[in-house]
N, C-alpha and C positions, 0 to 999 in steps of 0.2 A: 029698669035696671038689668033685667034678664036680657033684653034686646041689646043693651050696651055690651054686656060681656059676650054675648053671642057674636056680636060684630067683631069684637077684638079677637075672639077665637077664630072666626072665619078669616080675618085678615092675616093672622099668624099662620093659619093653615095654608092659605093661598101663597103667602110669602115663603113658607117652608117648602111647599110643593114646587114652587118656582125655582128655589135654590137647589132642591133635590134634582130637578130636571136639568139644571145647569151642570151639577156635579156629574150626573149620569152622562150628559153629553160629552163632557171632557173625558170621562172614562171610555166612552165609545170611540171618540176620536183617537185616544191613545191605543186602544186595541187595534184599530185599523192600521195605524202607523207601525205598530209592533209586527203585524202580519207582513208588512212590507219591509221589515227589518230596518226601519228608520227609527232606531232606538233613541236617539237624542230628542227627536220631536215627540216621540211617544212618552218619554220621561217628562217632558215639559207639560204635556196634557194631563198626565196623572198628578203632577205636582199642583197644577191649577185646581184640580178636583180636591186635592187634600188641603189646599189653602182655604177652601170653603167648608170642607168636612174632614178635619184632621184624623178622625177615627174611622173613616170609611174603610171597611175591610177589603172591599173589592179594589179600591184604588191602591191600598197598601200592597195587596197581594200581586196585582198586575205590575206595579212599580218594581216589586221584588223580582218578578219574572224578567222584566227588562234588564235589571242589573245582572241577573243570572246569565242571560243570553249575551250580555256584554262582558261576561267573565269578571264582573265586579262582585266577587262572592261575599265580601264583608258587608257591603251595603245590602245585598240581597238577603243575607241572613238576618239583618236587623229588621228589614221590612216583613219578613215571614214571621218573626217573633211578634211584631206588633199586630200582625193579622190575627194570629191565634189568640192574642190577648184580648182584642176587641170584638172577636167573632162571637156570635150568640148561638150559632148552630154547629153541630158536630161535623157536618160536611165541610164547612169552611175551615174549621180547625184541622180536620184530617188533611186537607190539601196543603195547608200551611206547614204542618209538621212533616209531611211527606217531602215537600220541596226543601225544607230546612235540612232534612236528612241527606238530600242530594248535594246540598252545599258542603256539608261535612265530608261526604264521600270524595268530592272534588279536592278538598283540602287534606284528605287522607287522615282525618280525625275520626277513626272508626268507633271509638268509644261514644262520642256524641252522636255519630250517625246511627248507631244501634239504638240509643236512647230516643232519638227523634222518630225513627220508624216505629218504635214500640208505642210512643204516644200517638202516632198516626193510627196504628191498629186499634188502640183503645177507642178511638172515635169512629173507626170503620173496620171492624175485624174481617170483613168480607173482601177487601180490596186485594187482589192477587198480585198486582204490581208492587204494592207496599210490602206484602209478605215476602216476595222474591228479594226485594232490596234489603229487607231486614235479615234474611238468611245469608245473603251475600256479605253484608256488613259484618255479621257475626263470624263468618268464615275468615274474612280478611283480618278481623281483630285477633282471632285465635292464632292465625299464622304470624301476625306481627308480634304477639306476645311470646310465641315459641322462639322466634328469631331473637327477640330481646333477651330471653333467658339463655339461649345458646351464646349470644354475644357476651352476656354477663359472665357465663361460665368460662368462656374463652378468655375473657379479660382477667377473671380471678386466677385461671391457670397460668396466664402470662405473667401476672403479678407474682404468683407463687414461684414460677420458674425463675423470674428475675431475682426474687429474694433469695432463692436457693443458690443461684449463681453468685450472688453477692456474698453469701455466707461461705461458699466454696472458695471464692477468690480471697476472702479474708483469711480462711483457714490455710490456704496455700501460701499466702504472704507470711502468715505466722510461722508455718513450717520452714519456709525459705529463710526467714529471719533467724529461726532457731538453729537451722543447719549452718548458717553463716557464723552464729555465735559459737557453735560447737567446733566448726572448722578453725575459727580464730583461736579458741581455747586450746585445741589440739596442736595447732601450729606453734602457739606460744610455749606449750609444754615441750614439744619436740625441740624447739630452739633452746629452751632451758636445759634439756637433757644433753643436746649437742654441745652447748657451752660447757656443761659440767664435765662431759666426757673429754672435750678438748683440753679442759683444765687439768683433768687427771692424766691425760696422755702427755701433756707438757711436763707435768710433774714427774711422770715416769721416765720420759725421754731426757729430761734435764735434771738429773739429781744434783744436789748441791756438791760442789767440789771444794777441796781445800786449796790453799794458796799454791801448793806445788803440783796441783792437778791430780792428786790421788784421792781415792775414796777415803772418807773418814774412817771407815771400818778397817781399811788397809793400813792406815796411819796409826792405829792403836797398837801399843806394844804387845808382844806375845804374852800370854798368860803365864804367871809365875808358877813354876812347877811345885807340886806338893812335896813335903818332906819325904825322902826315900825314893823319889821318882825322878828319872832322868828328864832333863829338859829336851826339847826337840833338837837343839844344837848339839847336845851331848850324844843323843841317839844317832844323829847324822854323822858325827865324827867317828863314833864307834863303828858304824856300818862301813864307812870308808876305810877304816883300819883293817877291818875283817876282810873286806874285798881285796885290799892290797896284799894281805897275808895269803889269802886263798889264791891270788894270781901268782905269787911267788912259788907256792907249792905246786901249782899246776904247771908252771914253766919248768920247774925241776923235773917233774914226772915226765913231761914231754921230751926233755933233753935225754933222759935215761933211755926212753923208748927208741930214740933215734940211734943212740950209741949201741944198743943191744941188737939191732937188726943186722944179720949177716949179709955181706955183700956177695952177690953172685959173680963167678968168674966168667971169663969169656967162653964162648961155645967152641968146642973142638970141631974142626972141619974134617 
């Protein structure tokens, strides 16, 4: 029985070793093609290796590098993630996280780049290249955040200015509308006053006349004199009589003066 199980184990081991050798051969072929920049053929070799060992970290990592060099960053990122997931040693995880950080740097996703380099340093704190990339990613992230804050501040200011301008325009429109209403009311008032004055002038310039064209006041009979008081006609007649009498007296006096003046004789020669 022991011999039976031992034989099965030996067969499995030999079979596994043979498969491992095939996988490693595909990986080796892929590495050689990648060095020659024949990335399509290199990718095919790595995929052959993964078809026999889907969780082989070396095949995943190298396939990720092929995608990276071919600028297929999304595929590369996926392969590096799988590499660190299936890796059992820190060195392999470190390389996977480091290269994943490089992918995020290419995509200018500095938040994820910082996180990836940080994970790489957790697995190998001594790697100077990872440390440098980590510092660079942090610097770029801070710069990006500052620019975003400035852009947001500028946007907020622009929105505020636009809102203030809108309010000012509304206030201006309101004032113009108010001025128009006041001008209209003033004009209506002036027109009413003008019409009123014109009516008064017409009334003054065109008094009512009687049928014979004389003022009603002139048509009224003279007031009746009070008892013991002369009427205007009587006063007028009396004055005329006095004037006539005075004229007669004055004429008589003047006649006497003429008669009484001596006449001078002729001058003796």
